[in-house]
C-alpha positions in Angstrom: 0.2 0.0 0.2 0.9 3.2 -1.0 2.4 5.4 2.1 0.5 9.3 2.4 2.4 11.3 3.7 1.6 15.5 4.5 4.0 18.0 4.8 2.8 21.7 6.4 5.7 23.9 5.6 6.2 27.9 4.9 5.4 28.3 0.9 7.4 26.2 -1.2 7.4 28.9 -4.0 9.8 30.7 -1.5 12.2 28.0 -0.5 16.0 27.7 -1.4 16.3 25.2 -4.0 19.7 24.6 -3.3 19.9 24.5 0.8 16.0 24.1 1.9 16.1 20.3 4.0 12.0 20.0 3.8 12.4 19.5 0.2 15.4 16.7 0.7 12.6 14.7 2.7 10.1 15.4 0.0 12.3 14.5 -3.0 13.4 10.9 -1.0 9.2 10.6 0.2 8.7 11.0 -3.7 11.0 8.4 -5.1 9.5 5.3 -3.2 6.8 6.9 -4.9 4.7 8.0 -1.8 1.7 10.1 -2.2 2.7 13.3 -0.8 0.1 16.5 0.1 1.0 19.8 0.2 -0.7 22.1 3.8 0.7 25.3 5.1 -0.2 26.8 8.2 -3.5 28.9 7.4 -4.9 25.5 5.8 -5.6 23.4 8.8 -8.6 23.3 10.4 -10.8 21.6 13.3 -14.0 21.0 12.2 -16.5 19.2 15.0 -13.2 18.5 16.8 -11.7 16.6 13.5 -8.5 17.4 12.4 -8.7 18.2 9.1 -7.1 20.7 6.3 -7.1 22.0 2.0 -4.5 20.3 0.8 -3.0 19.1 -2.4 -1.1 16.7 -4.2 2.3 17.8 -4.4 4.8 16.2 -7.2 8.8 17.4 -6.9 11.8 18.0 -8.8 15.4 17.8 -9.2 14.8 21.3 -11.0 15.9 24.6 -9.6 13.8 26.6 -12.2 11.1 24.5 -11.0 10.9 22.2 -8.5 7.1 21.5 -7.5 3.8 21.1 -8.7 0.6 21.9 -7.0 -2.7 20.5 -8.1 -5.7 21.6 -6.9 -6.3 21.4 -3.4 -9.0 19.6 -1.6 -10.4 19.0 1.8 -10.0 16.2 3.7 -9.5 14.7 7.2 -5.8 15.0 8.3 -6.0 11.4 9.9 -6.5 10.1 6.5 -3.0 10.4 5.7 0.0 7.9 7.1 2.0 10.8 8.6 2.6 14.0 8.4 5.8 16.2 8.6 5.7 19.3 10.7 8.2 21.1 8.9 7.0 25.2 9.4 9.6 27.1 10.7 10.1 29.3 13.9 8.7 31.5 15.6 7.1 28.8 18.0 4.2 31.5 19.0 0.6 30.7 19.5 -0.2 29.7 15.9 2.9 27.1 15.8 1.0 25.5 19.0 -2.5 26.1 17.7 -1.4 24.1 15.1 -0.2 21.2 16.7 -3.0 21.1 18.4 -5.1 20.5 15.1 -2.1 18.1 14.6 -2.6 16.2 17.7 -6.0 15.5 16.5 -5.0 13.2 14.0 -2.3 12.2 15.7 -4.6 10.5 18.6 -6.3 8.8 15.7 -2.9 6.9 14.7 -1.4 9.5 11.9 2.4 9.2 12.7 3.7 13.2 13.2 7.0 13.7 12.6 7.9 15.4 15.1 5.2 14.4 18.6 3.3 17.2 18.8 3.3 17.0 23.1 7.1 17.1 22.1 6.8 20.0 19.9 5.5 21.7 22.5 7.1 20.5 26.1 10.9 20.9 24.3 12.0 24.6 23.8 14.8 24.2 22.0 17.3 26.4 24.7 16.0 24.8 28.0 15.6 21.1 26.6 19.2 20.9 26.5 19.9 21.9 29.9 18.2 18.5 30.9 21.8 17.1 30.2 23.6 19.1 32.2 27.0 17.1 32.0 26.6 18.2 28.4 26.2 21.8 28.5 28.4 24.6 29.5 27.4 27.2 32.7 23.8 28.0 32.0 21.3 30.1 33.9 17.7 30.3 32.9 15.9 33.2 34.7 14.2 36.7 34.3 15.9 38.0 37.7 18.5 40.9 36.4 20.2 40.5 39.6 21.0 36.9 39.4 21.8 37.4 35.8 24.5 40.2 36.3 25.9 37.9 39.1 26.2 35.1 36.7 27.9 37.4 34.3 30.1 38.7 37.1 30.9 35.1 37.9 31.7 34.1 34.3 33.5 37.2 32.8 31.9 36.7 29.2 28.8 35.4 28.8 26.0 35.4 26.3 22.6 36.5 27.2 19.8 35.3 24.8 15.7 35.0 24.6 14.6 31.4 24.7 12.0 31.9 22.0 14.7 33.3 19.4 15.9 31.9 15.7 18.5 32.5 13.4 20.5 34.1 15.9 18.3 37.1 16.5 18.5 39.1 19.7 21.9 37.3 20.6 23.9 39.4 23.0 27.6 38.5 23.9 28.4 40.6 27.1 32.1 40.5 27.8 33.9 41.7 31.7 33.2 45.0 32.3 30.7 46.0 30.1 28.6 49.0 30.0 25.4 48.0 28.0 24.5 45.2 30.6 21.8 46.9 32.5 20.6 48.1 28.9 20.7 44.1 27.3 19.3 42.3 30.3 16.1 45.4 30.0 15.4 45.1 26.9 16.1 40.9 26.8 13.4 40.5 30.2 11.5 43.4 29.2 11.9 44.9 33.0 12.2 41.1 34.1 8.8 40.3 33.3 10.4 37.5 30.1 12.6 34.7 30.8 15.8 34.6 29.1 19.3 32.5 28.8 22.5 33.0 29.6 25.5 30.5 29.0 28.9 31.3 29.3 30.6 32.2 26.3 32.5 29.4 24.4 35.7 30.7 22.7 35.8 27.5 20.3 32.8 29.5 18.5 35.8 30.6 16.3 35.6 26.8 15.1 32.0 27.0 14.2 28.9 26.4 16.4 28.0 22.2 15.1 25.0 20.9 13.5 24.7 17.5 14.4 21.1 15.7 13.0 19.5 12.7 14.9 17.6 10.3 13.1 15.2 8.6 15.9 18.1 8.8 18.4 21.0 8.1 16.5 23.3 11.1 15.0 24.3 10.9 11.1 28.3 10.8 11.6 28.8 14.3 9.9 28.0 17.4 11.2 28.4 21.2 9.7 30.4 23.7 11.7 28.6 26.6 10.8 31.8 29.3 11.2 31.5 33.4 11.6 32.2 35.7 9.7 34.5 38.8 10.4 34.2 39.6 14.0 30.2 38.4 14.3 29.8 36.1 17.3 27.4 34.0 16.3 27.4 31.2 13.3 24.2 31.0 12.3 23.4 30.2 8.7 21.2 33.5 8.8 23.1 35.6 10.5 26.2 35.2 7.6 27.9 32.1 8.8 29.9 30.1 6.3 28.5 26.0 6.6 31.9 23.3 7.0 30.8 19.9 6.4 33.1 17.8 8.9 33.4 14.1 10.6 31.5 14.4 14.0 34.1 13.8 17.1 34.2 11.4 19.7 32.7 14.3 22.0 29.4 15.4 19.5 28.9 11.2 19.5 29.1 10.8 23.1 27.0 13.8 23.9 24.4 12.4 20.8 24.8 9.7 22.9 23.7 11.0 26.5 20.3 12.3 24.4 19.4 9.8 22.1 17.8 7.6 24.0 15.4 10.6 25.3 14.5 12.0 21.8 13.1 8.1 21.0 11.4 7.9 24.7 9.6 11.8 23.1 9.2 10.6 19.8 11.5 13.2 18.3 12.9 11.4 15.5 14.2 14.2 13.4 16.4 16.4 15.4 19.3 18.9 15.5 21.8 19.1 17.9 24.4 22.8 18.2 27.3 21.7 19.9 29.9 24.7 20.5 33.5 23.1 20.9 32.5 19.9 24.0 29.0 21.7 24.7 25.7 20.9 23.9 23.8 24.5 23.2 20.5 23.6 22.0 18.5 21.7 20.8 16.0 21.9 17.7 12.7 19.8 17.4 10.7 22.5 15.6 12.5 22.6 11.9 15.7 21.4 11.6 18.1 21.9 8.4 21.7 21.1 7.1 20.5 18.5 4.9 21.5 19.4 2.1 24.8 20.4 2.8 26.1 16.8 4.2 24.5 15.0 1.4 26.2 17.0 -1.2 29.7 16.9 1.0 29.3 13.1 1.9 27.4 12.2 -1.3 24.7 11.3 1.5 20.5 10.7 1.6 19.6 11.4 5.5 15.7 12.1 3.5 16.2 8.7 2.6 17.2 7.5 6.7 14.6 10.1 8.0 11.6 8.0 5.1 13.1 4.4 6.0 12.8 5.3 9.6 9.1 6.5 9.0 8.4 3.6 7.1 10.0 1.2 10.1 8.0 3.4 12.7 4.7 3.0 11.0 5.5 -1.2 10.1 6.1 -1.9 14.1 2.8 0.2 15.2 0.5 -1.9 12.4 
């Protein structure tokens, strides 16, 4: 029986053909003759408690000038699909949460959602990492400026960042005796009303913020080091960082092994770990990227590995 796979994503017409991870997943699904159904967040709705969507049959191509074709959309129950990829990019806002509620209705009816809806809501990408303190640098989560300044005083060189940021936005490095610390904390915490994260600055960032991809708790053996450019302290590709694919180190493998069982337990089939030097800094569960960079560098098929994983999960559940 042909697997019916849905995808909830940002407008496919506006993706970056050369880099888009979701497109790699869709190529892999189509290579297995799966039927693909395309949805955007606005297309999902609940009708008398039933998760529904206006969805269109999607065909994808390896063509930088014409990489997709959409048929006329039609309305059907989400639970008619075997699996749905939740690939809507952050921000993780109320609309994102409402979408998981709708998808969860289909999940209760047996549709596999990648990643599991409850875990998308539970696992804040920055706070989730703190569940593995042996893997992390010194870190504090607080809205209290006195406590945050004491952390800065202790470590001297600190990164402050919001808990709901993406792509390196609103990340501040504050060095010893920085005169701007008060205004930075006022801005980030909204004068003590919003909780943020403080991390000891890791000078190893000059060698890259490494992205490690995990499929059902197992690490892909290569990662992408995102190298800051110029005087920038952020390696995020969205902030101008340069991608350098490389094999995982022994420490990278060790970190992945510590986290893998929790990912499997939580139904997080596709996850991106962020590692600077020897330390875990974030666990990305919403819409991890970097498949294309690794596929191109090492002739991999990570999207295919994920589809094989999904096939096994569906088989185990049947």
